[in-house]
C-alpha positions in Angstrom: 6.0 13.5 -2.1 4.3 14.9 0.8 4.5 18.9 0.0 3.7 20.7 -3.0 6.2 22.5 -5.4 6.9 24.7 -8.2 9.8 24.4 -10.4 10.4 27.0 -13.2 12.6 25.7 -15.9 13.5 24.9 -19.7 11.6 21.8 -21.4 12.1 19.6 -24.4 8.4 19.8 -25.1 9.3 20.3 -28.7 11.5 17.3 -29.1 15.1 17.8 -30.0 14.3 21.6 -30.9 15.3 24.6 -28.6 13.8 24.1 -25.3 10.8 26.1 -24.2 10.2 27.9 -20.6 7.6 26.4 -18.5 6.2 26.0 -14.9 6.1 22.4 -13.3 3.7 22.7 -10.4 3.4 19.3 -8.1 0.8 18.5 -5.7 0.5 15.2 -3.9 -3.1 15.0 -4.4 -3.2 15.4 -7.9 0.2 14.8 -9.4 2.5 17.0 -11.3 1.2 19.5 -14.4 3.6 20.8 -16.8 2.3 24.4 -18.4 4.4 26.1 -21.4 2.9 29.0 -23.1 4.0 29.6 -26.5 3.4 33.0 -28.3 1.4 32.6 -31.6 3.7 35.2 -33.2 7.4 35.7 -34.0 9.7 33.0 -34.1 7.7 30.6 -32.1 4.7 30.7 -34.4 5.3 28.0 -36.7 6.1 25.7 -33.4 2.9 27.1 -31.5 0.7 26.2 -34.5 2.4 22.4 -34.9 1.6 22.0 -31.5 -1.8 23.2 -31.7 -2.9 21.3 -34.7 -1.2 17.8 -34.4 -3.0 15.4 -32.2 -0.2 14.4 -30.0 2.9 16.5 -30.8 4.5 16.2 -27.0 7.1 13.6 -26.5 6.4 10.8 -23.9 9.6 11.5 -22.3 10.4 15.3 -21.7 13.6 16.5 -20.1 13.8 19.7 -18.5 16.5 21.8 -16.3 15.4 23.9 -13.6 16.4 27.4 -12.5 19.7 26.2 -10.9 20.4 24.1 -14.1 19.5 20.5 -12.4 18.1 18.3 -14.7 14.7 16.6 -14.8 13.0 13.9 -16.5 9.3 13.6 -16.9 7.7 10.3 -17.7 4.4 9.2 -19.2 3.6 12.6 -20.9 0.8 11.8 -23.3 -2.7 13.1 -24.0 -1.6 16.6 -23.4 -4.1 19.6 -23.3 -3.9 22.3 -25.6 -5.8 26.0 -25.4 -5.4 28.8 -28.0 -6.1 31.7 -26.4 -5.4 35.1 -28.1 -1.7 35.0 -28.9 -0.7 32.4 -27.0 -0.9 28.4 -27.0 -1.2 27.0 -23.9 0.1 23.3 -23.3 -0.4 21.2 -20.2 1.3 17.9 -19.5 0.4 15.6 -16.9 3.3 13.2 -16.2 3.0 10.3 -14.5 6.4 10.4 -12.8 9.1 13.3 -12.4 12.6 12.2 -11.7 14.8 15.0 -10.1 18.4 15.1 -10.6 18.9 13.4 -13.8 17.9 13.2 -17.5 16.8 9.5 -18.1 16.4 8.0 -21.7 14.3 4.9 -21.3 11.5 3.7 -19.2 12.2 0.1 -20.1 15.8 0.3 -19.3 15.2 2.3 -15.7 17.4 0.1 -13.3 18.3 1.4 -10.0 20.7 -0.1 -7.4 19.5 1.5 -4.2 16.1 2.8 -3.2 15.9 5.3 -0.3 12.1 5.9 1.2 10.9 7.9 4.2 7.3 7.0 5.5 5.2 8.6 7.3 5.4 6.2 10.4 8.7 4.7 11.4 9.9 7.9 13.6 7.0 7.1 16.1 6.9 3.4 15.8 10.8 2.8 16.1 11.0 5.4 19.2 14.6 5.9 18.8 16.4 9.2 18.9 20.3 10.3 19.0 19.0 13.5 20.7 20.1 13.7 24.5 19.8 16.4 26.9 20.6 16.6 30.6 19.5 19.3 32.7 21.2 20.8 35.8 19.5 22.1 39.0 20.2 25.8 38.0 18.7 25.3 34.5 21.8 24.7 32.7 21.5 22.2 29.9 23.8 19.9 27.8 22.4 18.6 24.7 24.5 16.2 22.6 23.8 14.1 19.6 25.3 10.8 18.4 23.5 9.1 15.5 21.7 6.0 16.4 23.2 2.8 14.7 21.3 1.5 11.7 19.0 -1.5 12.0 20.2 -3.9 9.3 18.1 -6.9 7.7 18.7 -9.1 4.9 15.7 -10.1 3.0 14.6 -12.3 0.4 16.6 -12.8 -2.7 19.8 -10.9 -1.4 18.2 -7.9 -0.9 19.5 -5.8 2.2 17.6 -3.7 4.1 18.8 -0.7 6.4 16.7 1.7 8.3 19.2 4.7 9.2 18.6 7.9 11.0 19.3 11.1 8.9 19.6 14.3 10.8 18.9 18.0 10.1 20.2 20.8 11.8 19.2 24.4 11.8 20.4 27.2 14.0 20.2 30.9 14.5 22.1 33.2 16.7 19.5 32.4 19.9 18.4 28.8 18.7 19.3 25.7 17.4 17.4 23.0 16.2 17.8 19.2 15.4 15.7 16.9 13.6 15.6 13.1 12.4 14.2 11.3 9.6 14.1 7.7 9.5 15.1 6.2 6.2 14.7 2.9 4.8 17.6 1.9 2.5 16.9 -0.7 0.2 20.2 -2.3 -1.5 19.7 -4.9 -4.6 22.3 -7.6 -5.4 22.0 -6.4 -9.2 20.0 -3.4 -10.8 16.0 -4.0 -10.6 13.6 -2.0 -12.4 11.9 1.1 -11.1 8.4 -0.6 -11.1 9.5 -3.9 -9.7 11.1 -2.0 -6.7 8.2 -0.1 -6.1 6.0 -3.1 -6.4 7.9 -5.6 -4.6 9.6 -3.8 -2.2 8.5 -0.4 -1.1 5.1 -1.1 -1.1 5.1 -4.2 0.6 7.4 -2.6 3.4 4.8 0.1 3.4 2.1 -2.5 4.4 4.3 -4.2 6.9 4.5 -0.8 8.9 0.7 -0.3 8.5 -0.2 -3.8 10.0 2.5 -3.2 12.8 1.3 0.3 13.5 -2.1 -0.1 12.9 -2.6 3.3 11.0 -2.6 4.0 7.5 1.2 4.6 6.2 2.4 6.9 3.2 5.4 7.6 1.4 6.9 11.1 2.3 9.9 10.6 -0.2 11.6 8.3 -2.3 14.9 8.6 -3.9 16.7 6.2 -6.1 20.5 5.4 -7.0 21.8 4.3 -10.3 24.5 1.4 -10.5 28.0 2.9 -10.0 27.1 6.3 -9.3 28.2 8.5 -6.3 26.9 8.4 -3.2 25.4 11.9 -3.2 23.8 10.9 -6.4 20.3 10.7 -5.5 17.1 10.9 -7.9 14.2 12.0 -6.2 10.9 10.8 -7.5 7.6 13.0 -7.4 4.2 11.0 -8.2 0.5 11.1 -7.3 0.6 10.6 -3.5 -3.3 11.2 -2.4 -4.4 11.8 1.4 -0.5 12.1 2.5 -1.6 15.0 4.3 -3.8 13.3 6.3 -1.1 10.8 7.5 -1.0 10.0 11.4 2.5 11.6 12.4 1.9 11.7 16.1 1.3 7.8 17.0 2.5 6.7 20.5 4.4 3.6 20.1 2.2 1.9 22.8 -0.8 2.5 20.8 0.7 0.4 17.9 -0.8 -3.0 17.3 2.4 -4.4 17.4 5.4 -2.4 19.3 8.9 -2.6 17.7 10.3 -3.4 21.0 8.2 -6.7 20.7 10.1 -7.6 17.4 13.3 -6.1 17.6 15.3 -9.3 18.2 13.4 -11.2 15.8 12.9 -8.4 13.1 14.7 -10.2 10.4 12.9 -13.4 10.4 9.5 -11.3 10.8 10.3 -9.6 7.7 11.7 -12.3 5.6 8.0 -14.0 6.1 6.4 -10.9 5.3 7.7 -10.6 2.1 7.3 -14.4 1.2 3.9 -14.0 2.4 2.7 -10.9 0.6 4.0 -12.7 -2.5 1.6 -15.8 -2.0 -1.4 -14.3 -0.4 -1.2 -10.7 -2.0 -5.0 -11.1 -3.1 -6.0 -11.3 0.8 -3.7 -8.5 1.6 -5.2 -6.6 -1.2 -8.7 -7.0 0.1 -7.5 -6.0 3.8 -5.7 -3.1 3.2 -8.6 -1.8 0.6 -11.1 -2.0 3.4 -9.4 -1.0 7.1 -8.1 2.3 5.7 -10.8 3.2 3.4 -13.2 5.3 6.1 -16.0 5.8 3.5 -17.0 2.0 3.3 -20.5 1.4 3.8 -20.9 -1.3 6.7 -22.0 -3.9 3.8 -18.9 -3.5 1.9 -16.9 -3.8 4.6 -18.6 -7.0 5.6 -18.3 -8.4 2.0 -14.7 -7.7 1.7 -13.7 -9.1 5.0 -15.7 -12.2 4.1 -13.8 -12.4 0.7 -10.6 -11.8 2.4 -11.1 -14.9 4.6 -12.2 -17.3 1.9 -9.3 -16.4 -0.2 -7.0 -16.7 2.6 -8.5 -20.1 3.3 -8.3 -21.0 -0.6 -4.5 -20.1 -0.8 -3.3 -21.1 2.3 -1.6 -24.8 1.8 -2.7 -25.5 5.6 -6.2 -25.6 4.5 -8.3 -28.3 2.3 -10.8 -26.7 0.2 -12.4 -29.8 -0.8 -15.4 -31.5 0.9 -14.2 -34.9 0.0 -10.9 -36.3 -1.8 -10.6 -35.4 -5.1 -10.7 -38.8 -6.4 -13.6 -39.8 -4.7 -15.7 -37.0 -5.7 -14.6 -37.6 -9.3 -15.9 -41.2 -9.1 -19.3 -39.8 -7.5 -19.7 -37.2 -10.1 -18.9 -39.8 -13.0 -21.4 -42.0 -11.5 -24.0 -39.2 -11.2 -23.7 -38.1 -14.7 -23.6 -41.7 -16.0 -27.1 -41.8 -14.9 -28.2 -39.1 -17.3 -29.0 -40.1 -20.7 -30.0 -36.8 -22.6 -26.9 -34.9 -23.6 -28.4 -31.6 -22.7 -29.3 -32.8 -19.4 -25.8 -34.0 -18.8 -24.1 -30.9 -19.9 -26.3 -28.8 -17.7 -25.4 -31.3 -14.6 -22.0 -31.1 -15.3 -21.6 -27.4 -15.0 -23.6 -27.6 -11.7 -21.5 -30.3 -10.3 -18.1 -28.1 -11.1 -17.9 -26.5 -7.9 -19.9 -29.1 -5.8 -17.0 -30.4 -3.9 -15.7 -27.0 -2.8 -16.4 -26.2 0.8 -18.8 -23.4 1.7 -17.9 -20.3 2.9 -19.1 -21.6 6.3 -16.7 -24.3 6.3 -14.1 -22.3 5.6 -14.5 -20.1 8.2 -14.8 -22.7 10.6 -11.4 -24.2 9.5 -9.6 -20.8 10.0 -11.4 -20.5 13.6 -10.4 -24.1 14.3 -6.7 -22.9 13.5 -6.3 -20.8 16.8 -9.0 -22.1 19.2 -7.5 -20.6 22.2 -7.4 -17.2 20.9 -10.6 -17.5 19.0 -12.3 -18.4 22.3 -11.7 -15.0 23.5 -13.2 -13.3 20.6 -15.7 -15.3 19.1 -17.7 -17.3 21.7 -19.9 -19.4 19.3 -17.8 -20.2 16.3 -20.0 -22.3 14.4 -22.9 -19.8 15.0 -20.7 -17.0 13.7 -19.5 -18.9 10.5 -23.0 -20.0 9.5 -24.1 -16.2 10.1 -21.1 -15.0 7.9 -22.3 -17.3 5.1 -25.8 -16.5 5.3 -25.1 -12.7 5.4 -22.7 -12.6 2.6 -25.2 -14.7 0.3 -27.9 -12.0 1.2 -25.7 -8.9 0.4 -24.8 -10.6 -2.8 -28.2 -11.9 -4.1 -30.5 -9.9 -1.8 -32.8 -12.8 -1.2 -36.1 -11.6 0.8 -36.9 -15.2 1.9 -33.1 -15.4 3.6 -33.7 -11.9 5.5 -37.0 -13.0 6.9 -35.6 -16.3 8.1 -33.3 -14.4 10.5 -30.1 -16.2 9.7 -28.3 -12.7 8.7 -26.7 -10.1 10.5 -27.9 -6.6 10.4 -27.4 -3.4 12.1 -25.4 -3.4 15.1 -24.5 -6.9 14.7 -23.3 -6.7 11.4 -20.8 -4.2 12.5 -19.5 -6.1 15.3 -19.0 -8.9 13.1 -16.9 -6.7 10.5 -14.7 -6.2 13.2 -14.6 -9.6 14.5 -13.7 -10.8 11.0 -10.9 -8.1 10.8 -9.6 -9.2 14.2 -9.9 -12.7 13.1 -7.7 -12.1 9.9 -5.0 -10.0 11.8 -4.5 -12.8 14.3 -3.9 -15.3 11.4 -1.5 -12.7 9.6 0.6 -12.0 12.7 0.9 -15.8 13.7 1.7 -16.6 10.2 4.9 -14.7 9.9 5.9 -15.4 13.6 4.3 -12.9 15.8 2.4 -14.2 18.9 1.9 -13.1 22.5 0.9 -9.5 23.7 0.1 -8.3 20.2 -2.6 -11.0 19.6 -4.0 -10.2 22.9 -4.1 -6.5 22.0 -6.1 -7.5 18.7 -8.7 -9.3 20.5 -9.3 -6.8 23.9 -9.5 -3.8 21.2 -12.5 -5.6 19.7 -13.8 -6.6 22.8 -13.8 -3.1 24.4 -15.9 -1.8 21.3 -19.2 -0.6 22.1 -21.9 -0.3 19.2 -24.7 2.2 19.5 -27.4 3.0 17.4 -30.1 6.0 17.1 -32.4 4.4 19.5 -29.6 3.3 22.1 
């Protein structure tokens, strides 16, 4: 999914009738597009007219064969574009998913036993290779290769993960090249649907790698294996994979947020916590990952997303209490206040206003999070209460744009706003790392990176 492809073949764009010649072009940024040209004369004339005149003549699932006879399945083939030009009818279909290597008949029953995924980051992060070269004083060299052992972990729900190395060799008369690919292999106790595998396992592990490395991680390749199929029968999948060409593939292991060597011995436990963590705090992680890798984000949006992420983290974390006072005490207080109001309309209005009166303010929630790790936070945020209050007032201003609030001097602007954005990001990262069992030097690295930042304006 990280490179373009052109596949010529025959396609069942007419359903069960005779296949038509067409070209499938795949570009990672835009996905796949199938183009079929049918003549408006001769044997194809009636089919061409039928395709052109009907609103949606193309089946939602299209089977094809490439030039070598290998089967292909296109899913999600809706809303085709049609153009009649001269003696040709051009039909273009944009499938959502392309499966290479198998004719598949049902999306609802698309279940796989194993998944094999190549990500853009693991090779540099894992920092391991089976290539060994020894040089003699006379420049003679001896190169040997022994495939590194798999890194194996048991994940939640009986799922097994193995990170294996797949070597590729290429030689000519005066050169020989060995390259390695790190492949994450997911094995499921029973077949799982394609969408569930992507959502609950491939996507979640990609985010784990993104948090560990501190860079955006992309899918380079994804293949799947059906139950009871042969080991070599992997079905590769193509789909839209935007910005994969921007992936950082030269990351030095020492520049990662968390080096693999620091969690090697506890990897299984860390991963199990991460998958559980993602299930319960997915809303927080959606906000975090949508923000940190979006280079086009305006500073105000960065701030709002980070503030919301911290607020949701507090609300969904069982270690925190989101109420100002016990629920029973608040209910008694609320009923007493409502009981003092006689007019029905006034009582209904007041009842609505008091609905969230027992919820902690954003400042109180931020302060609770800061108090969770006081020793670490002291090196990141010198004045926690002032920091929490400024987040609250700034969030309110950026939401409602109250001029009086801005004139009060209680909000962060300019360089101060940018610094607070990265402090909030660091605060959330400290919480996430500690929650999944990572402490020590990675936490220090998070803090040191923010403290080392310098912010400059045009006048500086």
